[in-house]
N, C-alpha and C positions, 0 to 999 in steps of 0.2 A: 705634535710638534714640541720640541724641547723649549724650555723658557729662554735659554741662551739664544737660540735661533730666532725666536719670536722677538726678543729685545733688539737683536741686530737688525731685523727687518723694520722694526718701528723707528730706530735711529736712521736707517737708510731712507725710509719714507719721509721723515721730517727733513732730512738733508736735501732730498729731491724737491720738496715743497719750497724750501728756502732758495734753492738754486734756480728753479725753473718757473715758479709762479711770479707774475708781476707784483712787485712790492714785497716779495719774500725777504729780500735783504733788510728792508726796514722792519718787518715783523721779526726777523731773526735778531736784529739789534735790540728791539724792545724786549724780546724774550731774554736775551743775555743780561740786559739791565735789571729786569725783574728778578732773575735768578741771583744776580749779584747782590741786590738789595735784600733778598731773603737770606742769603748767606751772611751778610753783615748783621742783619737782625738777629740771626741765630747766635752769632758771636757775642753781640751785645747782651742777649738774654743769658747766655752762659756766664758772661762776666758778672752780670748782676746777681745771679744765683750764687756764684762762687763768693762774691763779696758778702752777701747776706749770711752765708754759712760760716764765713771766717771773720766776721766783723769784730768780734771780741779779740781774736788773735791779732788782727791788724792794729786795733786800737791799743793793744798792750805793748806794741813795739815802741822803742824810744822815738823821739821826734825826728832825730837825724836819720834813723833807719826808715821811718815812714816816708820822709821826704825823698830818700834815695829810692825807695820802692815806687812811689808815685812818679818820680822823675824818670825812672827807667821804663815804666809802663808807657808814660807819655812819649818818651823818645822812640820806643818801639812802634807806637801808633803813628807818630809823625813820619818815621822812616817807611812804614808800610804804605802810607799815602803817597810818598815820593818815590816809590819803587820804580815805576815806569820811567819817570824823568831821569833818575839816577842811572838806571840800566841802559837807557838809550843815549846817554851822554858820553859813553865810551869807557875805556879802561879805568880812568880815575874815578868816575862815578860809581863803578862797580866796587872798587876798593873802599870808597867812602861809605857805600851801603853796608858792606861787610863790617867796617869799623864801627858804624853806628849800631848795628844789630849786636855786634860783639860787646860794645860798651853797655848796652841795655841788658844783655844777658849777664854780664859780670856784675852789674848792679843788683839784679834780682837774686843772683846766686850769693852775693855778699850778704844781703839781708837774710836769706835763708840760713846761711852758715851762722850768722850772728844769733838768729833766733834759736837754732839748734844747740848752740853752746850755752845759752842762757839756761 
């Protein structure tokens, strides 16, 4: 049996367990939350490692650029946490989401350009 077919069968079996076993929906929700926390933990670990590797470069930025960098990262994180609320609020919420992500991206890019020109 090929690995692709085996993987599809495993996913189908897990879906059947969630759909047909009593309490399967609750178990599926717990599994989803667990995977979400693992994913967020991996992102936090990656961010910590990246910060440690670039600590000297970040500290060599001017105070204004460092403030812009940290503010942009914070804005992106805040927007990421509000994604579901903004996307479910309708067209204006989606536009606000894109504007916030765009502003955070422009801030990080501005700091990068300033660093490269130095």
